[in-house]
N, C-alpha and C positions, 0 to 999 in steps of 0.2 A: 531449398534456399528457405533461413526460417525467417521470418514473419518481418523481423527486423531491417533481414535484406532486403525481402522484400520493399520496406517501408521506403529504405534508401534508394532501391534501387526511382523505384514511382517518383520521388521527392529528383531524381540524379537526374530523369526525361523529364518533369516540368521547370526543372528551371534551365533547362537545356534549351531551352522553345527559344530564346533570340536568334541559334544561332540553326536553329532548325528553320525558323519561318525567311530567314537570310537563301536560305534553301532552297523552300519548297515553292509549287511552280506549278502543281499537280492540284485540282476541284480535292478529293480526297484528301489531304495533305496537308492541302486548306484548312478544309472542316475537321478533322482532327487536330490542326493545329488553335485553332478558333475558339472546342470547345475543350482544351486543356487551358489556353493564354485563361478564361473561366475560370481555372479552379485553380491555376496560379496567381491572380490575383486576388481571390477568396483568400488563400492560401498565406500570403504576404499583408492583406488587409487584416487578416488576424495576430499573422506573426507582432505588427507595428503598433497594436494597441497590448500584445500582453506587451513585448517590451517594451512602452510610453509606459505602463504599468510599475513595470519593475523599474526601469531606469530614465523614473521621474525626472531627474534633475540633468540628467545629462540628456533627453528630450527635450528639455527646457528650455537648455541652452545652445544647441544649433539648430531647434526651428521644427518643424513636422516636416518639408519637402527634402532637408538632408537628412533627416533622423529618418526617413526609410527608405532614403536613396541608399542610408548605410546600411539597412536594415537586409533589404533583398542582396545587400553585396554576401554581407554576414547568412546568413540561408542558403545561397550557390555553394557556401565552405564549409560552412556546418548544418548539412543537413538536419531538417528536427525529430529527433533519434525519442521525443520523451513523446509520452498523454498527451500531458500534462501543461496547459499554455504557463502553469505558474514556476516550474521549474527550467523552461526555456533559456541563455542567456548568460547558461556555467564558463563560454570561453567569451565572449560578446566584450569584457573588457581590454580583453590580452588583444580579443581584433581592433579592437578601434585602438589599442598602445601599437600598433604594423602598421598599419593606414599612413599615407603621404594626404592628415592631414592637419592645419594650422592647429596647435595646443594640444594636438593623441595624447601625449603624454600627460597632462591635469585630467586633461578628458578621459583616458582611462580609469586614473586613480580614482572621480569621480565617482564612473560607472563599479572600481571595486565597491568600493563606498554603497554605490546605491539595492546591487547583490546583497550584501552582507545583511542589512538593514531589511532588504527582502523577505530573506531567508527567515530571521532574529523573529520576523511580526509570524509567519512562515512553522516556527518553532511547536511540538506539539509542548501542552501544560503540562508546567513540575508544581505538583503540591507546595506550598510553601507552610513550614512549621515551624515559628523563629521561637517558642518553648527549648527546641531542642538546645539551645546558645546557654542554657543552663549544662551542655552537658560540659562546657567546658572550664567549668567547677570542680569533680567529679574524673575526665578521665586527664590521662598524657597526651597531649599535644601529637604523639606519635602511636598513638588506640583514634583517633577522630581527621572528619576529615571534613570540605567543603561541598555541600552540591550549591548552583548556583542554579539562577534563573535559566528559565524556556529561553533557548535559540544563544545567548550570552556569544562573542565573539570579538577576539582583536586582533587592529591587522597592523601592519611597519604598512604606510605608504608614501612617497616618494618625492609630494606633495600635503602643505598644509590645505585641507580639501574645510573642512572644515569654515574657514579666513577669508577661501575662496568662495564660496556660496554664501558665508554672512558679506559680504562687502556688495554683494551684485542685488543680494536680497537687499537690501540697504541702499542698494541706486536704482532700486527698480524703487523703490518707495520715494523717490525723490524726485525719479525719472520716471513716471507709467510707460514714455512709448520705447524704452530701454530695449535696439537693435541687436539682434545678432553681432554687430562688427561691434556697438558697443562692447558686448558682452565677448568678445574677441578680445578687446585691448582691453578687458577688466583681465582675464586669462594668461596676455604678455608680461603681466606684470610678475608673475609666480615666481618662486624660486623652487630648484630641484635641492630636495636634502633628505632626512628623513627623518619618518609623524607618526606620532604610536595611538590609533586610536579602540578604544572603549567600545558595541555597540551588545544594545541591551532592550530588555522589552518592557520598563516601566506599565501600569495600569493597559498594558497590549497593544501599546503601543513603540515602535522603533525609535529610541533618543543611541545618538552619538556625540561624544566628548572624546577630546587631549587626552591623553596622558602620558605620564616620564616613560620613561626605558624599564623602569626598573619597576613601573604595574604591571606594564608589556610583558616585562620574567616574569610576573611571576602569576599573572593570570594564562598564561600562556600553558604552563605546568596543568593549567583544568580543563583546557577552550578543548581540548579533542575528547575529554571525558563523557562529558551527558550520559551518554550510551552502556558507560558498561557497569560492567558489579560493583557493590562499593565497596571490595578488598585489591578490586583492581584496581583501584585514586590512587596517588600517594595522599600520606600523612599527613596533616595538616604542621608536624615536627621536620620531616622529610620535605617538606614543599620548602618550610623556610631553609635546611641545609643548600637549599642548590641557589639561595637568593643570599648572598654572602655581602651584600651592598648593604652600609650600615645607609642608606638614606631611605633604603624600603625598610617605612616599621608596621608587623600586622598590627597594633597597638592602636597605631591612626582609621588603619586604610580600615580595618574591620565596622567602627559603626560607622561610614561617612559607607562599604557597600551597601551596610544594611538601612540607610536611612534614604539608598539609593533603590532598593528593594532588587537588588545585585544578588546577593544570598536568598537559600531559597531558607536552608536549615544545615543543622550541621549532625555531622551520625557515628558512631561508630563504626570502625568497622570489625570487620569477619573475617574466618579463616575456614579453610577448608577443615 
């Protein structure tokens, strides 16, 4: 049995204690259950703290008690397989989406955004060199590629989560005693649709903003590529060939991306 399998089996035992306690009448079994219960409480507390940091917006909207219950149910289904607490929560948004909770759809979308921001902030730094922009004058667009800032991501969500979060923040500023019921009422007014988001990390803090579908299509071409060698990245020219809509203009996009600290450098494509 591998170490990961042993860990999974141990966690499965810990989170089956509720059933164990219902059938346990012997003293030794009760002692075992009590000992494991201590570890269960510790694991749940650590997981709740870790996920409350990762999913800070969701946590603030549903409240401490409901969030802890949600985490407990989540751990029963998705046992912790990571050694880094910061990596916990990969399936949390999908898990929320499947729950019979009020506003589970919009809460799941908010969880998607929370997790993207969390990972963007944990991404390894990328060296910035804007002097490389001069390469745009010296090389053909098919010989150049764009290097983006650390951990940038794009997301397509079914709810306008940026507007939801901002509305609730403003409501909270007006009424500092805003309850979870009040927040539920705010969430109820959210309409389903298609919304596109950019998440990036200027000055080491994740930010997000809603973007157009065409900018989303453009950035999607680069999103999964930061770890690839330069020769594996698309050229600026080939990427532009794939974004055929006339409403997207790299001439308009590039200065804005530089100002936002989204672009770290330009480099030439290498060949074997």
